[in-house]
Structure formats: structure tokens, C-alpha cells
C-alpha positions as CSV (number, residue, x, y, z in Angstrom):
1,M,10.4,-26.1,36.6
2,R,12.5,-23.6,34.6
3,E,16.1,-24.3,35.8
4,H,17.9,-21.3,34.4
5,I,18.1,-17.6,34.6
6,V,19.5,-15.4,31.9
7,A,21.5,-12.2,32.7
8,F,22.0,-9.6,30.1
9,D,25.2,-7.7,30.8
10,Q,25.3,-4.7,28.4
11,G,28.6,-3.0,29.0
12,T,30.7,-0.2,27.5
13,T,32.8,-2.4,25.2
14,S,30.6,-5.5,24.7
15,S,27.2,-7.1,25.1
16,R,27.1,-10.4,27.0
17,T,24.5,-13.0,28.0
18,L,25.1,-15.4,30.8
19,L,23.2,-18.6,31.6
20,I,23.0,-19.3,35.3
21,N,21.6,-22.3,37.2
22,R,20.0,-22.6,40.6
23,K,23.4,-23.1,42.3
24,G,24.5,-19.7,41.1
25,Q,26.9,-21.2,38.7
26,V,27.5,-19.6,35.3
27,I,26.9,-22.4,32.7
28,D,27.7,-20.4,29.6
29,V,28.6,-16.9,28.4
30,A,28.3,-15.4,25.0
31,Q,29.9,-12.1,24.1
32,R,29.9,-9.7,21.2
33,P,32.0,-6.5,21.0
34,I,30.4,-3.0,20.6
35,E,32.0,-0.6,18.2
36,Q,33.3,2.6,19.8
37,H,32.7,5.8,17.9
38,Y,35.0,8.8,18.5
39,P,33.7,11.6,16.2
40,R,35.8,14.2,18.0
41,P,38.4,14.1,20.8
42,G,36.6,13.4,24.1
43,W,33.4,12.3,22.4
44,V,32.2,8.7,22.7
45,E,29.2,7.2,21.0
46,H,27.5,3.8,20.5
47,D,24.9,2.6,17.9
48,P,21.7,1.8,19.9
49,Q,20.7,-0.7,17.2
50,E,24.0,-2.5,17.5
51,I,23.6,-2.7,21.2
52,L,20.2,-4.4,20.8
53,A,21.4,-6.7,18.0
54,T,24.4,-7.9,19.9
55,Q,22.4,-8.5,23.1
56,L,19.8,-10.5,21.2
57,S,22.4,-12.5,19.3
58,T,24.3,-13.4,22.4
59,F,21.1,-14.6,24.0
60,T,20.4,-16.8,21.0
61,D,24.0,-18.1,21.2
62,V,23.7,-19.4,24.8
63,L,20.3,-21.0,24.2
64,V,21.4,-22.8,21.0
65,R,24.7,-24.0,22.5
66,N,22.9,-25.5,25.5
67,G,19.9,-27.0,23.7
68,L,17.5,-24.7,25.4
69,S,14.5,-22.6,24.3
70,P,13.1,-19.4,25.8
71,H,10.5,-21.6,27.5
72,D,13.4,-23.0,29.6
73,V,14.3,-19.6,31.1
74,D,12.8,-18.6,34.4
75,S,13.4,-14.9,33.9
76,I,15.8,-12.2,32.6
77,G,17.9,-9.9,34.7
78,I,19.5,-6.8,33.0
79,T,22.5,-4.9,34.0
80,N,23.9,-2.1,32.0
81,Q,26.4,0.7,31.5
82,R,24.6,3.4,33.4
83,E,24.6,7.1,32.3
84,T,24.8,6.3,28.6
85,T,21.9,8.1,27.0
86,V,19.5,7.1,24.2
87,V,16.7,9.2,22.8
88,W,14.3,7.5,20.4
89,N,11.0,8.0,18.6
90,R,8.1,6.3,20.6
91,H,6.3,5.5,17.3
92,T,9.0,4.2,15.1
93,G,11.5,2.9,17.7
94,E,14.3,4.7,15.8
95,A,17.0,6.5,17.8
96,V,17.3,10.1,16.8
97,F,21.1,10.0,17.4
98,N,23.7,7.6,18.5
99,A,23.8,6.8,22.2
100,I,26.1,9.3,24.0
101,V,28.3,7.2,26.3
102,W,29.0,7.9,29.9
103,Q,32.6,8.6,29.1
104,C,31.8,11.4,26.6
105,R,32.9,14.9,27.6
106,R,31.1,16.9,24.9
107,T,28.6,18.3,27.4
108,A,31.1,19.7,29.8
109,P,30.4,23.3,28.6
110,I,26.7,22.8,29.2
111,I,27.4,21.8,32.8
112,D,29.8,24.8,33.2
113,E,27.1,27.2,31.9
114,L,24.1,25.8,33.8
115,C,25.9,25.1,37.0
116,A,28.1,28.1,37.3
117,D,26.0,29.4,40.2
118,P,27.2,27.7,43.5
119,E,23.6,27.7,44.6
120,V,22.5,25.7,41.6
121,R,25.3,23.2,42.1
122,E,24.4,22.8,45.7
123,R,20.7,22.2,44.9
124,I,21.6,19.6,42.3
125,T,23.8,17.7,44.8
126,A,21.3,18.0,47.6
127,T,18.6,16.6,45.4
128,T,20.4,13.9,43.3
129,G,23.4,13.0,45.5
130,L,25.6,13.7,42.4
131,V,28.3,16.2,41.7
132,P,27.3,18.2,38.6
133,D,29.2,16.7,35.7
134,A,28.9,15.8,32.0
135,Y,29.3,12.1,33.2
136,F,25.6,11.9,34.0
137,S,22.6,11.8,31.6
138,A,20.9,15.1,32.0
139,S,23.3,17.2,29.9
140,K,23.5,14.5,27.3
141,I,19.7,14.6,26.8
142,K,19.9,18.4,26.5
143,W,22.7,18.2,23.9
144,I,20.7,15.8,21.7
145,L,17.5,17.9,21.9
146,D,19.5,21.1,21.1
147,N,21.7,19.7,18.4
148,V,19.7,17.1,16.4
149,P,17.5,18.9,13.9
150,G,13.8,18.7,14.9
151,A,14.5,16.8,18.1
152,R,13.4,19.6,20.4
153,E,10.2,20.0,18.6
154,Q,9.5,16.3,18.5
155,A,10.2,16.0,22.2
156,E,7.9,18.9,23.1
157,A,5.2,17.2,21.0
158,G,5.6,14.0,23.1
159,D,7.1,11.9,20.3
160,L,10.5,11.2,21.8
161,L,11.5,8.9,24.7
162,F,14.6,9.0,26.8
163,G,16.3,6.0,28.5
164,T,19.5,4.7,29.8
165,I,20.6,1.4,28.2
166,D,18.5,-0.8,30.5
167,C,15.4,1.2,29.6
168,W,16.2,1.0,25.9
169,L,16.5,-2.8,26.1
170,V,13.3,-3.2,28.1
171,W,11.4,-1.1,25.6
172,C,12.8,-3.1,22.7
173,L,12.4,-6.5,24.3
174,T,8.8,-5.8,25.2
175,N,8.2,-4.5,21.7
176,G,7.5,-1.0,22.9
177,A,5.0,-2.1,25.6
178,V,7.1,-0.9,28.6
179,H,9.0,2.3,29.0
180,A,10.6,1.8,32.5
181,T,13.9,2.0,34.3
182,D,14.8,1.1,37.8
183,V,15.8,3.3,40.8
184,T,19.5,2.7,40.4
185,N,19.7,3.9,36.8
186,A,17.2,6.7,37.5
187,S,19.6,7.9,40.3
188,R,22.4,8.3,37.7
189,T,20.5,10.7,35.4
190,M,20.9,13.9,37.5
191,L,17.2,14.4,37.1
192,F,16.0,12.2,39.9
193,D,15.3,13.1,43.5
194,I,16.9,10.2,45.4
195,H,15.0,11.2,48.6
196,T,11.5,11.2,47.2
197,C,12.3,8.8,44.4
198,T,10.6,11.0,41.8
199,W,11.7,13.0,38.8
200,D,12.5,16.5,39.9
201,P,10.5,19.3,38.1
202,W,13.2,22.0,38.8
203,L,15.9,19.8,37.2
204,L,13.8,19.0,34.2
205,E,13.3,22.7,33.6
206,L,16.9,23.5,34.2
207,F,18.0,20.9,31.5
208,G,15.1,21.5,29.2
209,V,13.8,17.9,29.4
210,P,10.0,17.4,28.8
211,V,8.5,15.1,31.4
212,S,6.8,13.1,28.6
213,M,10.2,11.7,27.6
214,L,10.9,10.0,31.0
215,P,10.4,6.4,31.9
216,D,8.5,5.0,34.9
217,V,10.8,4.2,37.8
218,L,10.4,0.7,39.4
219,P,12.2,-1.2,42.1
220,S,15.3,-3.1,40.9
221,S,13.7,-6.5,41.8
222,G,10.2,-7.1,40.4
223,L,8.3,-7.5,37.1
224,F,9.2,-5.0,34.4
225,G,7.4,-6.8,31.6
226,T,7.6,-9.9,29.4
227,T,9.5,-10.3,26.2
228,A,7.6,-9.8,23.0
229,H,10.4,-9.1,20.5
230,P,10.0,-11.0,17.2
231,S,13.4,-12.8,17.7
232,I,12.4,-14.3,21.0
233,A,9.9,-17.1,20.7
234,G,8.5,-17.0,24.2
235,N,7.2,-14.6,26.9
236,I,10.0,-14.4,29.4
237,P,9.5,-12.2,32.4
238,I,12.1,-9.4,32.9
239,C,12.3,-9.3,36.6
240,G,15.6,-7.6,37.6
241,V,17.2,-4.4,36.4
242,A,20.2,-2.5,37.9
243,G,23.0,-0.3,36.7
244,D,26.2,-2.2,36.5
245,Q,27.9,-1.0,39.7
246,Q,24.8,-1.4,41.9
247,A,24.3,-4.9,40.3
248,A,27.9,-5.7,41.3
249,L,27.4,-4.5,44.8
250,F,24.4,-6.8,45.1
251,G,26.2,-9.7,43.3
252,Q,29.0,-9.3,45.9
253,C,26.4,-9.8,48.7
254,C,27.1,-6.4,50.1
255,F,23.7,-6.3,51.7
256,N,24.6,-4.5,54.9
257,P,25.8,-1.0,55.8
258,G,29.6,-0.8,55.6
259,E,30.1,-3.6,53.1
260,A,31.9,-2.4,50.0
261,K,33.0,-3.6,46.6
262,N,35.3,-2.4,43.9
263,T,34.8,-3.2,40.2
264,Y,37.9,-3.0,38.0
265,G,36.1,-2.7,34.6
266,T,36.5,-0.2,31.8
267,G,36.3,2.3,34.6
268,C,36.8,1.7,38.4
269,F,33.9,1.9,40.7
270,L,33.9,1.7,44.5
271,L,30.6,1.4,46.3
272,M,29.8,1.2,50.0
273,N,26.4,0.2,51.3
274,T,25.1,2.9,53.8
275,G,21.7,1.3,54.4
276,N,18.7,3.6,54.6
277,K,20.8,6.6,55.2
278,A,21.8,8.8,52.2
279,V,25.2,10.0,53.3
280,R,26.3,13.4,51.9
281,S,30.0,13.4,50.9
282,K,32.6,16.0,51.8
283,N,35.2,14.3,49.5
284,G,33.8,14.6,46.0
285,L,32.0,11.2,46.2
286,V,28.4,10.8,45.1
287,T,25.4,9.4,46.9
288,T,23.4,6.9,44.9
289,I,20.6,4.4,45.3
290,T,21.4,0.7,45.6
291,A,19.6,-2.3,44.3
292,S,17.6,-4.1,47.0
293,A,15.8,-7.4,47.4
294,P,12.0,-7.4,47.3
295,S,11.8,-7.9,51.0
296,T,13.8,-4.8,51.8
297,K,11.9,-2.0,53.6
298,G,12.5,1.4,52.1
299,V,15.2,2.6,49.7
300,E,18.8,1.8,50.4
301,Y,21.8,4.0,49.5
302,A,25.5,3.8,48.8
303,L,28.5,6.1,48.6
304,E,30.2,5.8,45.2
305,G,33.5,6.9,43.8
306,S,34.2,6.6,40.1
307,V,37.5,6.4,38.2
308,F,37.0,6.9,34.5
309,M,40.0,5.0,33.2
310,A,40.8,1.5,34.6
311,G,40.6,-1.4,32.2
312,A,40.5,1.2,29.4
313,L,44.0,2.3,30.6
314,I,45.3,-1.3,29.9
315,Q,43.5,-1.2,26.5
316,W,45.5,1.9,25.8
317,L,48.7,0.0,26.4
318,V,47.5,-2.6,23.8
319,E,45.8,-0.5,21.2
320,E,47.6,2.8,21.2
321,L,51.1,2.3,22.6
322,G,51.5,-1.3,21.4
323,I,53.5,-2.2,24.6
324,I,51.6,-5.5,24.9
325,E,49.6,-7.5,22.5
326,S,46.8,-8.4,24.9
327,A,45.7,-7.3,28.4
328,K,46.6,-10.7,29.7
329,E,50.3,-9.9,29.3
330,V,50.3,-6.8,31.5
331,E,51.0,-8.6,34.8
332,A,54.0,-10.6,33.5
333,L,55.5,-7.5,32.0
334,A,54.9,-5.4,35.1
335,T,56.4,-7.9,37.4
336,S,59.5,-8.3,35.1
337,V,60.9,-5.2,36.9
338,E,61.3,-4.6,40.6
339,D,59.6,-1.2,40.6
340,T,58.4,1.6,38.3
341,A,61.8,3.3,38.3
342,G,60.0,6.4,39.6
343,V,57.5,6.5,36.8
344,Y,53.9,7.5,37.6
345,V,50.9,7.5,35.2
346,V,47.9,9.7,35.8
347,P,45.3,8.4,33.4
348,A,43.1,11.5,33.2
349,F,42.3,10.9,29.5
350,T,38.7,12.0,29.9
351,G,39.3,14.2,33.0
352,L,39.7,13.2,36.7
353,G,36.7,11.7,38.5
354,A,36.2,11.5,42.3
355,P,37.5,12.9,44.5
356,Y,38.9,15.6,42.2
357,W,36.2,16.1,39.5
358,D,38.4,18.0,37.1
359,A,36.8,17.6,33.7
360,D,39.7,19.5,31.9
361,A,42.6,17.5,33.3
362,R,44.3,15.3,30.8
363,G,46.5,12.2,31.2
364,A,50.3,12.5,31.9
365,I,53.3,10.3,32.5
366,Y,55.8,11.7,35.1
367,G,59.3,10.6,36.2
368,L,60.5,9.4,32.8
369,T,64.3,8.8,32.6
370,R,66.5,7.2,30.0
371,G,66.3,4.0,31.9
372,A,62.5,3.8,32.0
373,G,61.1,1.2,29.6
374,R,57.8,-0.4,28.6
375,A,57.8,-2.6,31.7
376,H,58.0,0.4,34.0
377,I,55.2,2.1,32.2
378,A,53.0,-1.0,32.3
379,R,53.7,-1.4,36.1
380,A,53.0,2.3,36.6
381,C,49.6,1.9,34.8
382,L,48.6,-0.9,37.2
383,D,49.8,1.1,40.2
384,A,47.7,4.1,39.0
385,L,44.5,2.0,39.3
386,A,45.4,1.2,43.0
387,Y,46.3,4.9,43.7
388,Q,43.0,6.1,42.4
389,M,41.1,3.5,44.4
390,N,43.0,4.4,47.5
391,D,41.9,8.0,47.1
392,L,38.3,6.9,47.0
393,I,38.6,4.5,49.9
394,D,40.1,7.3,52.1
395,G,37.2,9.6,51.2
396,M,34.5,7.0,51.7
397,V,35.7,6.1,55.2
398,D,35.9,9.8,56.1
399,D,32.4,10.5,54.8
400,S,30.6,7.5,56.3
401,G,32.5,7.2,59.6
402,I,32.5,3.5,59.0
403,P,36.0,1.8,59.1
404,M,36.7,-0.4,56.1
405,T,38.7,-3.5,56.7
406,K,37.7,-5.6,53.8
407,L,37.0,-5.0,50.1
408,S,35.3,-7.3,47.7
409,V,36.6,-7.0,44.2
410,D,35.5,-8.1,40.7
411,G,36.0,-7.1,37.1
412,G,38.7,-8.1,34.6
413,A,41.7,-6.5,36.4
414,S,40.8,-8.2,39.7
415,R,42.4,-11.3,38.2
416,N,45.7,-9.5,38.2
417,G,47.5,-10.8,41.3
418,Y,50.1,-8.0,41.3
419,L,47.5,-5.3,41.2
420,M,45.5,-6.9,44.0
421,Q,48.5,-7.3,46.2
422,F,49.6,-3.7,45.6
423,Q,46.1,-2.5,46.3
424,A,46.0,-4.5,49.6
425,G,49.3,-2.9,50.7
426,L,48.5,0.6,49.6
427,S,45.0,0.7,51.1
428,Q,45.8,-1.6,54.2
429,L,42.7,-3.7,53.5
430,E,42.0,-7.4,53.1
431,I,41.0,-7.9,49.5
432,L,38.5,-10.7,48.8
433,R,38.1,-12.0,45.2
434,P,35.2,-14.4,44.7
435,K,35.5,-17.6,42.7
436,N,32.7,-16.3,40.5
437,T,34.0,-12.9,39.3
438,E,30.9,-12.4,37.2
439,T,29.4,-10.4,40.0
440,T,27.7,-7.7,37.9
441,A,25.7,-10.3,35.9
442,M,25.1,-12.3,39.0
443,G,23.6,-9.3,40.7
444,A,21.1,-8.9,37.9
445,A,20.3,-12.6,38.0
446,Y,19.9,-12.5,41.8
447,L,17.5,-9.6,41.5
448,A,15.4,-11.4,38.9
449,G,15.5,-14.7,40.8
450,L,14.4,-13.2,44.1
451,A,11.4,-11.6,42.3
452,T,10.3,-14.9,40.9
453,G,11.2,-17.2,43.8
454,F,13.9,-18.9,41.9
455,W,16.0,-18.2,45.0
456,P,13.9,-17.8,48.1
457,S,16.1,-15.3,50.1
458,I,19.3,-13.3,50.2
459,D,20.5,-15.7,52.9
460,E,20.5,-18.5,50.3
461,I,22.4,-16.3,47.9
462,R,25.0,-15.3,50.4
463,A,25.5,-19.0,51.2
464,M,26.4,-19.7,47.6
465,R,29.2,-17.2,47.5
466,E,32.8,-18.6,47.6
467,V,36.0,-16.7,48.0
468,D,38.8,-17.6,45.5
469,A,41.7,-15.5,46.9
470,R,42.5,-13.2,49.8
471,F,45.2,-10.5,49.6
472,V,46.6,-9.0,52.8
473,G,48.9,-6.0,52.7
474,T,52.6,-6.4,53.7
475,M,53.7,-2.9,52.7
476,G,55.6,-1.0,55.5
477,A,54.3,2.4,56.6
478,A,57.4,4.3,55.2
479,E,57.2,2.6,51.9
480,R,53.4,3.3,51.6
481,E,53.8,6.9,52.4
482,A,56.6,7.3,49.9
483,Y,54.4,5.9,47.2
484,L,51.5,8.1,48.1
485,K,53.6,11.2,48.3
486,G,54.7,10.7,44.8
487,W,51.2,10.1,43.6
488,R,49.8,13.2,45.3
489,D,52.5,15.3,43.8
490,C,51.6,14.0,40.3
491,I,47.9,14.7,40.8
492,R,48.8,18.2,42.0
493,R,50.7,18.9,38.8
494,T,47.9,17.3,36.6
495,R,45.0,19.3,38.0
496,T,43.9,22.4,36.1
497,A,42.4,24.1,39.2
């Protein structure tokens, strides 16, 4: 019996490997940072080979530290930063350009040009569930093909492949034998019909993407292939793949309609399971496909709201402003003052996401007075995360018609007690933080383990989940409305349209 599952968690700032046992406990974690490349303002890139190398090295680290070999691993689950785009040569395995990261705004002019016609925008949203934006993969592929010398010609000749990071890793891990992604990642490309679960010919033509570049699309839980990379001495089945936010929804055991989670990671992502119904948003949210267990009938969907700057905002306090030396210090600094002294931070560093979708908006600090100090700014940054999430929650409830009373949380900032309490008060929800906050990786592991029988059912998985803390709002109605009035005024002044 192989007693462990490995989860590859390839994120925006690091690659991680987690070793997980049958009780759903994380035995060990290895992590390596990913270098961020900013060739121009608003542009963000990663080196695909560095992504692969760091993922493989962290895998080796956890096995060696625990005296295991690949033969001791039941299966691998992969979760990944989603819309980040890689284009590589199918013969050599070499990427033709750096990976263009989901945060990158270089392709906003492409979206503006191709989607200027309201009918085009409407058709894209009706087909993909997405609001046309540079955030998604389609315009990133077009940019690479149009701007890398020879890339368009190679693609037309069938020599280039496209993939999100999961697809890139699967292709590399199987030594080029498998070019496949899962439905959750496919649904984030803006090329995929989420109703028929097929690549859409009209969208491929609109963005100039040859169909030969595209991967096969598989369910999130099932066999993708087996490892054949020279650095892995064993054929381990890859049996679970899901984009990070859908993996976290699954890892939080949000299996039923109305169950929701928020991940406070580099960005902030709120997802609500809507079951087999693809709910169309009136509030700037997107409709996306969720990860499902093998026993699930049909495709399941979620409403999603995305905030671009969350943990990255705290990183900014550390790396750019130097207000704190590490993210761990932000709670103590923020709670060293009674309030923000009227300071609001709108972290639109790469534009505003849902429900505003203003790509040209930029970050701002409002309400500064001579008495405002670094503690007030730090507290205002934490408050900004809660304000943005509250905007999404309000829109989600309105769209779905399903009242939300509880919210499961995960991600680094969910450990911040001040933020969780402020969120509970502002949003009038009970906030549930699990003991195991590695829910993204756990989602990938669960998907793999359900496919192999490592765990027999989602009922067993749900039974393993333990709550670490509950936060219940104590904020009065007048206080809450005063906070929200100030926030809405700052958003109004920040928006460009």
C-alpha cells in the first residue's frame, strides 16, 4: 500500500510540494521562490524552466527528508496559478517566451481592440462565463504569437503548444507524452465554451489561436498520465489537476450549491458553488467550472470574484515601503492603533477586478493627514482586503439568490485574526478557518486520491475537515455603514470610467 499522496502547488510567488497521508494530514512541505520579472510597468513574467525546476526540486526535498522514494507515492495532484500562459515548441520542449503571468496587463490594448463591439463582449461572456479582460489567457497567447519572431509561423505549422501552468507541468512530467489540461483551467482561458466543454472555434479565430496548439481537456479527477521525467525514478500516476481557486473550493469541502470559500493569497478569490447551473452575473463576477469528484454527474459551476492585490499588497508594505520587515508583523502593527485615522487604501496596482473591471485604474491612498503614520497605513491595507471581499460577497448573493451566512477561508492572510474579525463584521458572516489552511494543495490531493481510491468518497474527506477558528461579526449597523460609505467614495474617485 502506498501511504502518501503528493500535491504540487505551483503558485505565483513559489513552487511547493506537500506530502499528505491517508488522514489528510500534511506531513511535510518544501517550497522554493519563483523570480518575478517586471520588464515594463504592469508587465509580469516567469521563467517556465524555473517553474519546472523548482517544482521538481521541492518534490525531491520532501521525499529525501522523509526517507521515501517515488514508489511510495500513490499519486500526484497538481494545482496551479491559472491564467498564466506558456507557449512552447512541441519538438524541443523549449518555451518561445517567458510565461506571461495572470497579473500582467500588457494585453489590455488587445482586449480593448478586439472587444470594442458590445456584441463581441456579450458573446464572449455568454460562451465563456468571463468578462473580457487581459487577465485571461487568450490575449496572452495572441501577444506571444504576434510579438515573438517566427512564433506565428511556427504555430500555424503545428510546431507550438499552449498551456496554462498545470498543462506545462503535465507535459514536462510525462516527458512530452501528454498535452492535457483540466476543465477548471480550460475555463479560464477565454477560449473555452463552459456549456459544451469544448474549445470554441469563433473565439480561436477572434484571437488568432490555431487549434493545433490546444491541449486535450479532461475532468479534474482522473488519470492524466504517469511521470516519465528523467529526475523521477518511478512511474507515478498524475490523477488530479485543478486551478488553484477551484482546488481550494474543493479542499474546503464546498461540494454543495451555496457553499463558498475565500482564498487570501497573492490575489483574493471568492468562489460559490452553484451546482449544475451556470449562473450569469449582473455584478461583474465571472462564471467558471468547478472541480468535481469522479462520482459527480455532469459539470458543476461556481460564481467567482477576483481581487488582484491581496497578499501582494502586504508584500508591497514590506518590499517597497519598508513599513514592516515581514508580512508576519502586519497584524501587530495594525492593531497598535485604534483605527486608520480616516486612511483608505485602494490597491488598484494592476487595475480593479470584480465587480468594477477597470483595467486602467491605479492604486491610491486617501485621507492622509499629518497624524497618519505607518500603523494607520498598514491597518488600512488590511481593511482594503475586507472591503474588496465585501463587494464580491454582495454581488454574489445578488446574482445567485442564495443567502450566504458562512464563509470558509484559507490562504496566508486568513491567519491574521484582525483581518478575519473585521471581515466578519463588515460582511456580517460567520468566518470559518480550518485547522489545515493548505486547502488549495489539499484540493489537488483529494482529487487525485478520489481517482485512485486512496480516499473512497467525498463523505470521508468531509469528515476529516476540522475548524480551527470561528469569527462572528460584532460591528454595529451604523459603524458598518460609515466604513462602507468611505470605501465607496474612494472607489468612485479611483475609477477611470
